[in-house]
N, C-alpha and C positions, 0 to 999 in steps of 0.2 A: 176589758180585759181583764177584769177580780184583782184581788188582793189576796190570793188564796197564795198562803207561803209555801206550796206547795207545786204554783204556774209554773211552766218553763215559758219563757221571755224569750224569743231572739234578738240579739242588738245586730243590725247588718253595719260594720264601718264601713265608708267607701270614701268621702271628700275631707275627712274628720279624726285625722288618725290620732284622736288622745282622749282623754280620759279628765281634765281639767276644763270648764266649760264648755261641753258636749252635752246642751239639750236634751237629746232624746237619748241619750245611752243613761242624765241621769234617772230620766220619767221611767225609762225601761225596770233599774236596778232598784224603784218602787213599789212595782209590779210582780216580781217573784225572783226565780232560781236566771240567773243571765247564761245567755250561749251566744258567747260573741262571735262573728264570724268573717271572714271577710271572702268574695266573689272576685277572682278575677275575670269579667268579660269583657271577650275580645269578640265574643258572637255579632253582638250589638254594635260594636263602637265603628263599625266598617272604616270608612279613611279616616276617621279620629283616633284609631286605638295607640296606643301609648305612643311615642318616642322614646329612643335609647339612652338617652340623661333623665327623662322623667322614672323609664322602669326602673332606674340604678338608682336613685332618691327613693320610689316606691319603698324595691327590697329593703332598705337599712331602716325606713321609717317602720315599713310590718315587723320587723322583729325589734327595734324598740318598743312599738307597740302590744306586742306579742309579750316584754318583759313584763312591763307594764301591769298586764293582765298575768301575770304570772303562770306563762308558758300555755294560754286556754285559748288562746286565738284559734279557729278553726281557719283552715283556707281548703276554699277549693277555688277548679277552673273553671268555666261553663257559661251556660246560659243562665244567666240568675231569673228570667220568663218564666223557666220552667223547670229551674233549680232548685229553688226560693221554696216554692207550695209544695213539691218530696220534701223537704227538709225540715219543715214546718210538719208535715205531717208524721213523717220519721220519728223526731223530737219530740209528738205529743204539744207543739208550744200552741199554749192559749193566743200569744199576741208578736207582732214583729213591730219592730219596730228602727224606723231609718233617720238620718238629716236629710233633706230633699238636696238634690242635684239639680243645675239650670241647664245642661246642654240640651239640645235640642231631641239628640237620640235616647238621651236616660229620662225625660220627659215622658216620651213617646212609651220606653219601658214601664217607668215606671204606673206609668196609669194605668193600663193594661195588667204589667203586677199584682197593682191593690186592690181591684177587681177583682180577680181569679181568686187573694187569698180571703178577701170577704164573702165571697162564691163559699170557697170551704171552709165555711165557719169560724176563720182565723179575725183574730180585730188586729184593725192596722194602724201606728200611732208614728204620725211622721212632723219633724218638727222643722227651722229655721236653724240650722247652725254654721251656715257659710257666709252669710249678707249681712249686714246693718238694716237693711232695710229689705221685705220685700220685695221685688217687680211691681206688684200688680198693687200695689199699696200706693203708690207713688204717680199722681196721676196728674194731669192739667184739670182747672177748674170745668173742661169741658169732657172730661171725662178722656182723652185723646192721649197717648205714652208722650213725654218730650223727646226729640232729638236732640236737642241743644247740651250740653256741660253745664253750664252753670245757668242758667235757669233750673235746668233738673237739681240740682245738688242746690244749691243756696235759695229756693223760691220752694222745691221739692221736698227733699231732704230732710233740711236743716230745718221744715215749719211743722215735718212731726213730731210725735215724740221721743226723743232721745235715745239712742241703741238701749238696749238694756244692760244690767252691770254682768259682769261674770259670773258662772253657778259654777258652786265651789265642787271637787270632788267628791261621790257620794262615798258616806261615812263608811254605810254597811250596802256592801257588793256581796251578793249571796251569787256564786256560782254552781251549775248543774253538775251531774254528774262528770269527773274529768274523761271518764271509760270514755263516752258517749260521741264518737270523731263520724262514723254513718260517711263513710267513703273521702273523707276527709284526706289532702296531700299535703306536704312538708313547701315550708318557705321556697325550700330549694325547688321542687315541684313547678314551684308558676315558671320557672326560670325566665326570671326578671333580668337578671347579669346579661350584657353583651359576650358574644363568643368570639369577641375581641377585646384587649385589653385597652381599650381607648381612655375606658373609664376610670381606670385604677387613677388616672392625675387626678380625677376633681375630688377624691376623697383627702386630699392633702388641704383642701381650698373651704370642707364643709364641716361642721360636727351637726351630724342628724339626728333629731332626737327632739321628742317633745317638751324635757327639759331644759334642751338647747336652744331651742327657738323662744321660751322665756325669757330664760338669758339671755339671747340675745336683744330683745324688743327691750327690757329693760336698761341693758346699758346702754342703747340707744338713745333711749328717753331721758335717762341720767347725764349721757355725757354729750350727746350730738346733736338732741334735737334745738339746743339752743341758735343752735349756725347753720341749720337748714336749709331757710331759702333763699342763700347762697348759694353755700356749701356745697348742694344737692346738684349743682353743676359743672362740680369741675371732677373728672371722672379719675382723677390720682389721690382723692383726698376722699376718705373714709368717714364722708357726712351723711352719706344716705344709709338706712335700715339695712339693706338686704334681708327683709326678711319674707320678701315672694315667695320662692320657696315654699317655707313654714306655711304662710299662707294658704299656697296652691294645693296644701296636701293637707291641711286641715292638721297641722301643729297643733298651730295658737291660730287662737280665732283673732276675726277680724272685732269683735269686740271687747277681746282682753287688751289689742292693741292700742284702740279705743281710750278705752278706759286709761290705760300706763298714759296714754300722751297728756289727757285733758286733765290726771291728776299729777301730773309730774313736777317736782318739787325749783322746775328751774323757775328763774325772775322774772319779771314783767317784760321784760324788752325780748324776751321769747313770742312774743304773744305774733308775730305775725310768721315767724316759724311751724307752731302749732297749727294755726289756722294755714296755711301752705300744705302741710301736713296730713292732716286731716282731708283736706282738699283730693291728697295722692287716696287715701281710703276712698273718698267717694269716688274718682276715676275708675276704679278698681269695681267698686258698686255698676257704677255707669255702663261698665262693661259688661257684665254680666245681664243690666237694663233692658241694653239694647237688644242683646243677643233673642233675650224673651221672648221683647215685643217685635224683633225683627230675625227669626232664627237663620234667615239666609245669611245672615253675618258671618260663619266662616266660609261659604261656597263662593258667596255671588257680592256685583258689587251693589252697595246702596241705592249707591247714584248712580241710574240704569244708565244714562249717555253715556259713562265709561267703557260698556259692554261696546261700543265705536272705539276703541282705543287700538291706534296700530302697534301694537306690545313689537316689540324683535327678540327672536329668540338664538342671539349668540352663543354659544354653550361655552368655549372656552369665554366668553368675560363672566359667567356665572362661576364658572371652577374659580376662578381669578378670586371672586367677593368671596366666596365662600370660604376660600386657603388663608383670604389674607395676605394676596400677591397682588394687589389692586395699581400697585408706586404709590399710593395715595397714605401716610404713614399714622393718620388716624383712622381710618379707614378698616387700614390691614390691623393695627391695635387693636380696633375692636373687634374684628372678626378671631383673631386670636388670643382674643381676652373668652371668647366665647368658646373655642376648640378647648383650652388650656382649663377652663374652670369652670363650665356650664352658665355661666353668668354672663350679663353685659349690665354696663353701667348705662342705667334710662336715657341723657343725652346723647353720646353714643351711638346707643338702637335707632334712635329717631333720624341721625344722621347717616348712618351705615342703611339706613331704611330708603332716605330717600337717594342714596347716590344709587342704588340699585333700582328703582323704579323713574329714576327720573333720567338723571348722568347715562345708565345701560338701556332706558326702556323695555326693562324686566320686570313681567309679570306680576304684581307683588304674591300672588301665591307661594311661588317658587321664593320669596323671601318666607313667608308664613310656615311652608314647609322646613326648612335649614331651621329656623326658629326652635317649630316645632319638637325636632329630634335635636337638638343640641340643647337646647335649655334647660335646668332643673325644674323652674318653675312655669316649664312650657303650658300654658291655661287657655284654653279655646277657646272663653270670652277675648280675656285680656289680648291674646297674641293677633285674634282675629282684630278688633277693633284696634288696635296701633299700628296693624300693617294698613286697614282700610283709612286710616285716621294720614298715616304717613303719604299715602297716595293720592288723597282728594276725594277720597271713592265711598268715606261713610257718611254716617247721617250729622255730624260732628267733627268735617274734617278739616285737617290743614287745608287753604286755598292753594290749586295748582301749583300758581307761580311762586309759592312759597320755596326754593329749592336752596335746601344748606350746602353753602360752599364749604367743600371738605377743609380747605386750605385754612379760609380765615375762621372755623370752627375752629380747627386746634391753634393757631394762635391766642383765639380767643378764650377759650375754656382749657388749651393744656402749653401754656407760654413759654414755661421752660423745660417741655418734652419730658416731664416728669412718664405721665401715662404712655407712651409711644416710647419711648428706650424699655418701662418695664418688658412689654412687648413683643418690642419688636431691636432685639436688642444689639444687631446687625447697624444702626445707625445711631448707634449712643454716643459715639464719637464725633458727632457733627453740632454743631454750635444750635443755641436757643433760636436763635434767625435762620437758618438753612434744614435746622430736622422737620420742619412742616412741609417742603415744598424741596425734597433733593437735587433735583433735574434744573431746581431753578439757580442750585452751588456752582459756585467755580468749578473748574478739574483741579486746581489747586484744594481747595477747602475738599471734594469726593477725595482725593489720594491720600491726604492725610488722614482724613476718618477710616482709609480704607474700605474704602464704597467705589465700585463697579456696575453700573447701571447698567439693568441690563442681565447682569451675569447673579452678584448676591446680591442685589434689591431691585425691582423689577421698574421698567419708565411705567409714567400713568398709561393708562390701557385705554383711556380718551383724554381727551383737552375739555377742560370744564367748562369753557366760555362758549363752546362749540356746541358740545352735550348737551347744555342749558339750554340755548336757541333752538334744537331739534326737538328737546321736549315740552316749549313751550309750540313748536309749529305742531308739534302730535297731537296737544290740548286741543285745538282747535278745531278737528275730525268728531270731536265731542260735543260741540256746539252745536249739531242739529240734530241731536238727537230729544 
């Protein structure tokens, strides 16, 4: 690619919307005048086109990035496979740099794109800006991929060289002439914001931007990491990091988060919390790892015996689940948190997922799609792996008979009903005892709390005990596979 001071180098931003600790960007800055571009490629994404909440986040992440780049980010929409070689030629670029992505459709496209650019005499440089360890580097001694998280992380990842230290923002960023646009559109032209005003409520809950991502991470490791091991289980508390959407869009790198956590000034009693938090970063890695080695993860059961599972398609049940009107307060609080904030506490994600798949016997694909559209941290690897885990059909999945009871989970992890009261306020006057299962409360208690079951709060759409028995019976159908 050379180091000519006159060389034009295209830097293609993708899922790395930051300038701090951006390895391919740092490398590009050393190689010439930067032409920073972003391409919204809905052509190749197919069924994995960004959901509504993700598009909303992306809009403001790109606006923040453009400001960091002095307003010089060029926006394009279309097929990157044909568009990028044209831009490289039109810009007279000596090289193109980007950080790797790991979705199957992106790998297929990028492989073709890289070869097309090389055939055109354009040098291509790619780097790892999204993961702590490359998926092809962590293998068993026999060369096979791990299928279970603990040995993958403990024996595989932690035996590798530690994650690299964060890379500072390049001191000398030289940009190509700002008048070179060549068909670029505006951020508004990308039409990322939904036509309905649903997304407006999300802005109350998030500060989108690279600096805010770093602030969020720093605040977490300095104030909440020490209580993470136990505190992460309680959805009403704020012991979790809430870094997932920033990581999803690359507004902060996992290396930076790892570095901040490892170098936090917490006392020795936080060692278990530190290990737990780092292992959660490990779970994110494992999701990408699994998707890389098993590209069918987003669309097919990795345990093929589940292809015989007798799923049901009760539309009214799915709608009640999506809208948070199941009659189970913890489930409803979680689904309403999702709709209100674009986020859901991880403990609750497991419970609502189990409820959909096992108590309602609705295919995990429906939950995956709803989360994909509503989550600001909707990530193809983590979302798909999470749903396969809770459904019991992934490589390293919860056993199918592990069915979360929404009542006992509520009593254990939201004992005082604080989470429920926040997102299901019509139940707020119920006692801590009755709020977990209002249908079991006395008529007097319901009346005093202003609750009319079936009117201002639904009755349970299924019976927990009976639905569990039906789920286990349905599971028997898979055992002959």
